[in-house]
VMD Tcl script that builds the backbone (N, CA, C; Angstrom):
set m [mol new atoms 264]
animate dup $m
set s [atomselect $m all]
$s set {name element resname resid chain x y z} {
  {N N MET 1 A 6.053 -57.686 172.922}
  {CA C MET 1 A 5.928 -57.041 174.209}
  {C C MET 1 A 5.389 -55.618 174.065}
  {N N LYS 2 A 5.861 -54.912 173.017}
  {CA C LYS 2 A 5.394 -53.544 172.816}
  {C C LYS 2 A 3.905 -53.510 172.518}
  {N N LYS 3 A 3.429 -54.501 171.764}
  {CA C LYS 3 A 2.004 -54.543 171.443}
  {C C LYS 3 A 1.171 -54.754 172.702}
  {N N LEU 4 A 1.658 -55.580 173.601}
  {CA C LEU 4 A 0.950 -55.832 174.851}
  {C C LEU 4 A 0.894 -54.573 175.704}
  {N N LEU 5 A 1.991 -53.844 175.774}
  {CA C LEU 5 A 2.010 -52.603 176.544}
  {C C LEU 5 A 1.087 -51.558 175.928}
  {N N LEU 6 A 1.082 -51.474 174.600}
  {CA C LEU 6 A 0.199 -50.540 173.924}
  {C C LEU 6 A -1.259 -50.899 174.178}
  {N N LEU 7 A -1.577 -52.170 174.109}
  {CA C LEU 7 A -2.940 -52.626 174.372}
  {C C LEU 7 A -3.345 -52.339 175.818}
  {N N ALA 8 A -2.450 -52.554 176.754}
  {CA C ALA 8 A -2.742 -52.271 178.156}
  {C C ALA 8 A -2.959 -50.778 178.381}
  {N N ALA 9 A -2.136 -49.954 177.749}
  {CA C ALA 9 A -2.293 -48.508 177.887}
  {C C ALA 9 A -3.626 -48.053 177.309}
  {N N LEU 10 A -4.020 -48.624 176.193}
  {CA C LEU 10 A -5.295 -48.278 175.579}
  {C C LEU 10 A -6.458 -48.706 176.472}
  {N N ALA 11 A -6.377 -49.884 177.043}
  {CA C ALA 11 A -7.448 -50.382 177.908}
  {C C ALA 11 A -7.593 -49.512 179.158}
  {N N VAL 12 A -6.479 -49.105 179.733}
  {CA C VAL 12 A -6.522 -48.258 180.931}
  {C C VAL 12 A -7.115 -46.895 180.601}
  {N N SER 13 A -6.719 -46.334 179.460}
  {CA C SER 13 A -7.251 -45.018 179.100}
  {C C SER 13 A -8.740 -45.081 178.787}
  {N N LEU 14 A -9.203 -46.158 178.184}
  {CA C LEU 14 A -10.637 -46.302 177.929}
  {C C LEU 14 A -11.415 -46.502 179.228}
  {N N ALA 15 A -10.855 -47.235 180.155}
  {CA C ALA 15 A -11.523 -47.447 181.441}
  {C C ALA 15 A -11.623 -46.143 182.219}
  {N N ALA 16 A -10.649 -45.269 182.056}
  {CA C ALA 16 A -10.671 -43.987 182.754}
  {C C ALA 16 A -11.802 -43.106 182.252}
  {N N CYS 17 A -12.265 -43.322 181.046}
  {CA C CYS 17 A -13.340 -42.509 180.461}
  {C C CYS 17 A -14.722 -42.948 180.913}
  {N N ALA 18 A -14.821 -44.037 181.634}
  {CA C ALA 18 A -16.127 -44.580 182.003}
  {C C ALA 18 A -16.906 -43.658 182.938}
  {N N ASP 19 A -16.220 -42.905 183.773}
  {CA C ASP 19 A -16.904 -42.042 184.733}
  {C C ASP 19 A -17.056 -40.607 184.241}
  {N N MET 20 A -16.770 -40.359 182.979}
  {CA C MET 20 A -16.847 -39.003 182.448}
  {C C MET 20 A -18.258 -38.708 181.938}
  {N N THR 21 A -18.627 -37.442 181.991}
  {CA C THR 21 A -19.910 -37.032 181.424}
  {C C THR 21 A -19.795 -37.039 179.898}
  {N N PRO 22 A -20.921 -37.056 179.194}
  {CA C PRO 22 A -20.841 -36.998 177.729}
  {C C PRO 22 A -20.100 -35.755 177.224}
  {N N THR 23 A -20.258 -34.632 177.898}
  {CA C THR 23 A -19.543 -33.411 177.503}
  {C C THR 23 A -18.047 -33.610 177.627}
  {N N GLN 24 A -17.609 -34.185 178.733}
  {CA C GLN 24 A -16.184 -34.430 178.929}
  {C C GLN 24 A -15.651 -35.422 177.908}
  {N N GLN 25 A -16.433 -36.448 177.598}
  {CA C GLN 25 A -15.992 -37.431 176.613}
  {C C GLN 25 A -15.849 -36.812 175.236}
  {N N ARG 26 A -16.807 -35.980 174.848}
  {CA C ARG 26 A -16.727 -35.342 173.527}
  {C C ARG 26 A -15.573 -34.356 173.459}
  {N N ALA 27 A -15.326 -33.626 174.548}
  {CA C ALA 27 A -14.208 -32.684 174.574}
  {C C ALA 27 A -12.880 -33.428 174.479}
  {N N LEU 28 A -12.762 -34.523 175.200}
  {CA C LEU 28 A -11.525 -35.309 175.167}
  {C C LEU 28 A -11.312 -35.948 173.806}
  {N N THR 29 A -12.375 -36.472 173.217}
  {CA C THR 29 A -12.262 -37.085 171.896}
  {C C THR 29 A -11.836 -36.049 170.858}
  {N N GLY 30 A -12.461 -34.882 170.894}
  {CA C GLY 30 A -12.097 -33.824 169.962}
  {C C GLY 30 A -10.656 -33.370 170.143}
  {N N THR 31 A -10.224 -33.242 171.391}
  {CA C THR 31 A -8.859 -32.815 171.674}
  {C C THR 31 A -7.847 -33.839 171.182}
  {N N ALA 32 A -8.100 -35.102 171.463}
  {CA C ALA 32 A -7.166 -36.154 171.047}
  {C C ALA 32 A -7.101 -36.269 169.527}
  {N N ALA 33 A -8.249 -36.237 168.884}
  {CA C ALA 33 A -8.260 -36.332 167.425}
  {C C ALA 33 A -7.592 -35.117 166.796}
  {N N GLY 34 A -7.879 -33.943 167.325}
  {CA C GLY 34 A -7.263 -32.728 166.803}
  {C C GLY 34 A -5.758 -32.715 166.988}
  {N N ALA 35 A -5.298 -33.188 168.138}
  {CA C ALA 35 A -3.853 -33.241 168.387}
  {C C ALA 35 A -3.178 -34.214 167.432}
  {N N GLY 36 A -3.814 -35.343 167.181}
  {CA C GLY 36 A -3.239 -36.323 166.261}
  {C C GLY 36 A -3.138 -35.791 164.843}
  {N N VAL 37 A -4.222 -35.209 164.365}
  {CA C VAL 37 A -4.219 -34.655 163.011}
  {C C VAL 37 A -3.261 -33.473 162.925}
  {N N GLY 38 A -3.264 -32.635 163.962}
  {CA C GLY 38 A -2.366 -31.488 163.982}
  {C C GLY 38 A -0.905 -31.901 163.992}
  {N N ALA 39 A -0.594 -32.974 164.703}
  {CA C ALA 39 A 0.793 -33.457 164.746}
  {C C ALA 39 A 1.237 -33.946 163.371}
  {N N VAL 40 A 0.339 -34.619 162.668}
  {CA C VAL 40 A 0.680 -35.104 161.322}
  {C C VAL 40 A 0.934 -33.924 160.390}
  {N N PHE 41 A 0.003 -32.972 160.378}
  {CA C PHE 41 A 0.189 -31.813 159.506}
  {C C PHE 41 A 1.376 -30.970 159.945}
  {N N GLY 42 A 1.593 -30.871 161.264}
  {CA C GLY 42 A 2.739 -30.127 161.761}
  {C C GLY 42 A 4.050 -30.778 161.370}
  {N N ALA 43 A 4.077 -32.103 161.386}
  {CA C ALA 43 A 5.294 -32.820 160.988}
  {C C ALA 43 A 5.601 -32.582 159.515}
  {N N ILE 44 A 4.561 -32.534 158.710}
  {CA C ILE 44 A 4.754 -32.240 157.286}
  {C C ILE 44 A 5.311 -30.828 157.130}
  {N N GLY 45 A 4.813 -29.900 157.946}
  {CA C GLY 45 A 5.258 -28.515 157.873}
  {C C GLY 45 A 6.555 -28.248 158.599}
  {N N GLY 46 A 7.028 -29.180 159.398}
  {CA C GLY 46 A 8.305 -29.020 160.071}
  {C C GLY 46 A 8.233 -28.815 161.567}
  {N N ASN 47 A 7.027 -28.730 162.168}
  {CA C ASN 47 A 6.937 -28.535 163.612}
  {C C ASN 47 A 5.733 -29.307 164.138}
  {N N ALA 48 A 5.973 -30.564 164.489}
  {CA C ALA 48 A 4.885 -31.439 164.932}
  {C C ALA 48 A 4.283 -30.970 166.253}
  {N N GLY 49 A 5.097 -30.438 167.143}
  {CA C GLY 49 A 4.598 -29.979 168.447}
  {C C GLY 49 A 3.619 -28.827 168.309}
  {N N LEU 50 A 3.975 -27.867 167.492}
  {CA C LEU 50 A 3.091 -26.718 167.277}
  {C C LEU 50 A 1.807 -27.163 166.584}
  {N N GLY 51 A 1.927 -28.066 165.625}
  {CA C GLY 51 A 0.744 -28.589 164.946}
  {C C GLY 51 A -0.169 -29.335 165.895}
  {N N ALA 52 A 0.431 -30.118 166.793}
  {CA C ALA 52 A -0.375 -30.864 167.766}
  {C C ALA 52 A -1.091 -29.923 168.721}
  {N N ALA 53 A -0.402 -28.876 169.158}
  {CA C ALA 53 A -1.019 -27.917 170.077}
  {C C ALA 53 A -2.179 -27.183 169.398}
  {N N ALA 54 A -1.959 -26.726 168.177}
  {CA C ALA 54 A -3.028 -26.036 167.453}
  {C C ALA 54 A -4.189 -26.993 167.169}
  {N N GLY 55 A -3.871 -28.224 166.781}
  {CA C GLY 55 A -4.914 -29.211 166.515}
  {C C GLY 55 A -5.699 -29.567 167.760}
  {N N ALA 56 A -5.021 -29.635 168.898}
  {CA C ALA 56 A -5.708 -29.946 170.153}
  {C C ALA 56 A -6.699 -28.845 170.514}
  {N N GLY 57 A -6.292 -27.608 170.332}
  {CA C GLY 57 A -7.199 -26.494 170.612}
  {C C GLY 57 A -8.400 -26.497 169.691}
  {N N ALA 58 A -8.154 -26.698 168.411}
  {CA C ALA 58 A -9.253 -26.745 167.446}
  {C C ALA 58 A -10.161 -27.947 167.715}
  {N N GLY 59 A -9.561 -29.090 168.080}
  {CA C GLY 59 A -10.351 -30.277 168.383}
  {C C GLY 59 A -11.210 -30.105 169.619}
  {N N LEU 60 A -10.679 -29.400 170.613}
  {CA C LEU 60 A -11.450 -29.136 171.832}
  {C C LEU 60 A -12.678 -28.295 171.504}
  {N N VAL 61 A -12.469 -27.238 170.737}
  {CA C VAL 61 A -13.593 -26.383 170.349}
  {C C VAL 61 A -14.600 -27.189 169.527}
  {N N GLY 62 A -14.099 -27.992 168.600}
  {CA C GLY 62 A -14.997 -28.818 167.793}
  {C C GLY 62 A -15.788 -29.803 168.636}
  {N N GLY 63 A -15.124 -30.443 169.588}
  {CA C GLY 63 A -15.802 -31.389 170.467}
  {C C GLY 63 A -16.890 -30.721 171.299}
  {N N LEU 64 A -16.610 -29.514 171.773}
  {CA C LEU 64 A -17.615 -28.797 172.563}
  {C C LEU 64 A -18.778 -28.329 171.691}
  {N N LEU 65 A -18.502 -27.961 170.445}
  {CA C LEU 65 A -19.587 -27.583 169.530}
  {C C LEU 65 A -20.476 -28.783 169.204}
  {N N VAL 66 A -19.865 -29.936 169.016}
  {CA C VAL 66 A -20.644 -31.158 168.779}
  {C C VAL 66 A -21.510 -31.456 170.000}
  {N N ASP 67 A -20.957 -31.260 171.188}
  {CA C ASP 67 A -21.720 -31.507 172.410}
  {C C ASP 67 A -22.917 -30.573 172.504}
  {N N ARG 68 A -22.718 -29.293 172.191}
  {CA C ARG 68 A -23.831 -28.340 172.215}
  {C C ARG 68 A -24.930 -28.774 171.256}
  {N N SER 69 A -24.542 -29.221 170.076}
  {CA C SER 69 A -25.505 -29.664 169.078}
  {C C SER 69 A -26.281 -30.876 169.572}
  {N N ARG 70 A -25.576 -31.828 170.161}
  {CA C ARG 70 A -26.248 -33.033 170.679}
  {C C ARG 70 A -27.204 -32.688 171.818}
  {N N GLN 71 A -26.793 -31.752 172.676}
  {CA C GLN 71 A -27.670 -31.349 173.773}
  {C C GLN 71 A -28.934 -30.678 173.234}
  {N N ALA 72 A -28.788 -29.856 172.195}
  {CA C ALA 72 A -29.951 -29.197 171.594}
  {C C ALA 72 A -30.876 -30.234 170.960}
  {N N GLN 73 A -30.305 -31.239 170.304}
  {CA C GLN 73 A -31.123 -32.300 169.703}
  {C C GLN 73 A -31.879 -33.073 170.779}
  {N N ASP 74 A -31.186 -33.411 171.853}
  {CA C ASP 74 A -31.828 -34.145 172.939}
  {C C ASP 74 A -32.953 -33.330 173.567}
  {N N SER 75 A -32.713 -32.037 173.759}
  {CA C SER 75 A -33.725 -31.164 174.348}
  {C C SER 75 A -34.946 -31.065 173.431}
  {N N ALA 76 A -34.715 -30.894 172.135}
  {CA C ALA 76 A -35.830 -30.810 171.190}
  {C C ALA 76 A -36.619 -32.119 171.161}
  {N N PHE 77 A -35.919 -33.234 171.228}
  {CA C PHE 77 A -36.602 -34.524 171.245}
  {C C PHE 77 A -37.478 -34.639 172.488}
  {N N GLN 78 A -36.925 -34.285 173.646}
  {CA C GLN 78 A -37.689 -34.387 174.891}
  {C C GLN 78 A -38.913 -33.485 174.863}
  {N N GLN 79 A -38.760 -32.264 174.332}
  {CA C GLN 79 A -39.897 -31.352 174.257}
  {C C GLN 79 A -40.963 -31.912 173.322}
  {N N GLY 80 A -40.574 -32.462 172.217}
  {CA C GLY 80 A -41.522 -33.059 171.289}
  {C C GLY 80 A -42.208 -34.267 171.873}
  {N N PHE 81 A -41.456 -35.067 172.617}
  {CA C PHE 81 A -42.024 -36.253 173.255}
  {C C PHE 81 A -43.067 -35.861 174.282}
  {N N VAL 82 A -42.753 -34.872 175.116}
  {CA C VAL 82 A -43.695 -34.407 176.142}
  {C C VAL 82 A -44.934 -33.822 175.485}
  {N N ALA 83 A -44.743 -33.029 174.435}
  {CA C ALA 83 A -45.893 -32.448 173.730}
  {C C ALA 83 A -46.773 -33.533 173.135}
  {N N GLY 84 A -46.161 -34.577 172.601}
  {CA C GLY 84 A -46.929 -35.675 172.041}
  {C C GLY 84 A -47.698 -36.437 173.101}
  {N N GLN 85 A -47.100 -36.595 174.281}
  {CA C GLN 85 A -47.783 -37.297 175.366}
  {C C GLN 85 A -48.953 -36.474 175.901}
  {N N GLN 86 A -48.803 -35.154 175.936}
  {CA C GLN 86 A -49.852 -34.290 176.461}
  {C C GLN 86 A -51.036 -34.170 175.507}
  {N N SER 87 A -50.800 -34.361 174.221}
  {CA C SER 87 A -51.890 -34.212 173.240}
  {C C SER 87 A -52.766 -35.457 173.162}
  {N N ARG 88 A -52.409 -36.501 173.845}
  {CA C ARG 88 A -53.218 -37.726 173.810}
  {C C ARG 88 A -54.408 -37.635 174.688}
}
mol reanalyze $m
mol bondsrecalc $m
mol representation Tube
mol addrep $m
């Protein structure tokens, strides 16, 4: 029964992400991953809550930095594509 509830919770949370922008998705992914890793390291250090909070903040910043990088790559690709089309 617990596995079914966990699977249902996962499915609902994934469905909720369908209407998010790529920036929001990357920020959420970074935050969740950072909180998970931070909680593990915090538990080892004796304070899982503080570790999760610090990890969530670091993950959010990381997710937003990844988003900036992806946006720059997409912009450079589009500029190169347009330049290539104009040179024909």
